[in-house]
C-alpha positions in Angstrom: -72.9 23.4 21.5 -71.1 26.7 22.2 -73.4 29.1 24.3 -73.2 32.3 26.2 -71.9 32.1 29.8 -75.0 33.7 31.1 -77.3 31.1 29.5 -75.8 28.3 31.6 -77.4 27.3 34.9 -75.9 27.9 38.3 -75.1 24.2 38.8 -73.1 24.0 35.5 -69.8 22.2 35.9 -66.6 24.3 36.0 -63.0 23.4 35.3 -60.3 26.1 35.9 -56.8 25.8 34.5 -54.4 28.4 35.8 -51.4 29.1 33.6 -47.9 29.2 35.0 -47.4 32.5 33.2 -49.5 35.2 31.6 -50.1 34.6 27.9 -48.3 37.0 25.6 -50.4 39.4 23.5 -49.3 37.7 20.3 -50.6 34.4 21.6 -54.1 35.5 22.7 -55.9 35.5 19.4 -54.8 32.0 18.5 -55.5 30.8 22.0 -59.1 32.1 21.9 -59.6 30.5 18.5 -58.4 27.2 19.8 -60.6 27.4 22.9 -63.7 28.3 21.0 -63.0 25.5 18.4 -62.6 23.0 21.2 -65.8 23.9 22.9 -67.7 23.9 19.6 -66.5 20.4 18.8 -66.5 18.9 22.3 -69.4 16.4 22.4 -70.7 17.8 19.1 -72.8 14.7 18.5 -74.9 15.5 21.7 -77.3 18.3 20.8 -78.3 18.8 24.5 -74.7 19.5 25.5 -74.0 23.2 26.2 -70.7 24.7 27.1 -68.6 27.8 27.0 -65.2 29.0 28.1 -63.7 32.1 29.6 -60.2 33.3 29.2 -59.5 35.6 32.2 -56.6 37.8 33.2 -54.7 36.4 30.2 -53.9 33.5 32.5 -56.9 31.4 33.4 -58.7 29.0 31.1 -62.2 28.2 32.4 -64.5 25.6 30.9 -68.2 25.7 31.9 -70.6 23.0 30.8 -74.3 22.3 31.5 -74.5 18.6 32.3 -78.2 18.6 33.1 -79.6 17.3 29.9 -76.4 15.6 28.9 -73.7 13.5 30.6 -70.0 13.7 30.5 -68.2 10.4 30.1 -64.6 9.6 31.0 -63.9 9.9 27.3 -65.3 13.4 27.2 -63.2 14.4 30.2 -60.1 12.8 28.6 -60.7 14.8 25.5 -60.7 18.1 27.5 -57.5 17.1 29.4 -55.8 16.0 26.1 -56.7 19.5 24.7 -55.3 21.2 27.8 -52.1 19.1 27.5 -51.8 20.2 23.8 -52.0 23.8 25.0 -49.4 23.2 27.6 -47.0 21.9 24.9 -47.9 24.6 22.3 -47.4 27.5 24.7 -44.8 26.0 27.0 -46.9 26.6 30.2 -48.3 24.5 33.0 -52.0 24.3 33.2 -52.7 21.2 35.2 -50.5 21.8 38.3 -52.9 22.1 41.2 -50.1 22.6 43.8 -49.8 26.3 43.1 -51.5 29.4 44.3 -52.7 32.3 42.2 -53.3 35.6 43.9 -53.5 39.3 43.2 -50.7 41.6 43.9 -51.9 45.0 43.0 -53.2 44.8 39.4 -51.1 41.7 38.7 -51.9 38.0 39.1 -49.1 36.1 40.7 -48.5 32.3 40.4 -46.5 30.6 43.1 -45.8 27.1 44.3 -47.7 26.4 47.5 -44.4 26.2 49.5 -43.3 29.7 48.2 -46.8 31.0 49.0 -46.5 29.9 52.6 -43.2 31.7 52.9 -44.8 34.9 51.5 -47.5 34.6 54.2 -44.9 34.0 56.9 -42.9 37.0 55.8 -46.1 39.1 55.5 -45.5 39.8 51.8 -49.2 38.7 51.4 -51.8 39.2 54.1 -55.2 37.7 55.1 -56.8 40.4 52.9 -54.9 39.4 49.7 -57.2 38.1 47.0 -56.6 34.5 46.0 -58.2 32.4 43.2 -59.8 29.2 44.3 -59.1 27.1 41.2 -60.7 24.0 42.8 -64.3 25.1 42.7 -66.6 23.0 40.5 -69.8 24.9 39.8 -70.8 28.1 38.0 -72.4 29.5 41.1 -69.2 29.0 43.1 -67.2 30.4 40.3 -69.3 33.6 40.2 -69.2 34.0 44.0 -66.1 32.4 45.5 -63.4 32.2 42.8 -61.8 35.5 43.8 -61.8 35.8 47.6 -59.5 37.0 50.4 -57.2 34.5 51.9 -59.1 34.8 55.2 -62.4 33.8 53.4 -60.8 30.9 51.5 -59.6 27.5 52.3 -56.1 28.9 52.0 -56.7 30.5 55.4 -55.3 27.4 57.0 -51.9 28.7 56.0 -52.2 32.1 57.7 -49.7 32.6 60.5 -51.2 31.8 63.9 -51.7 34.7 66.2 -51.0 32.6 69.3 -48.1 33.7 71.5 
């Protein structure tokens, strides 16, 4: 059942799919309709299943599901991944590549391969204060509190240049 984000508990499961590019304005309405339709029909037979989505910065697709009174099977997860694969093909984007980094540069969200991100750090094009998106978090509570954090406060801090001389 499609529900409001705020009605889901803090331990609700979260999946974040960063897009390799920002979605174009002419794609957004259709994208939002597809996302809502998927959530409304995902596990429709289970009246205890509650889920929602967020579409953020015209780049991130986020699914949030309450798995307390319901369970997600491999088939349910496969259905969500199949849906994401369809979106990738329809919009010619990458959504499942976890070897990338999304970060803020001014008001823009950048998407870089991890190797290129490390070069940006080395060349000081991004700093420890740069805001990154941790797309590996798995709960609503972490999503609300730790999804957008500075590099120095994230697991990406391991890539910061050493200050040793």
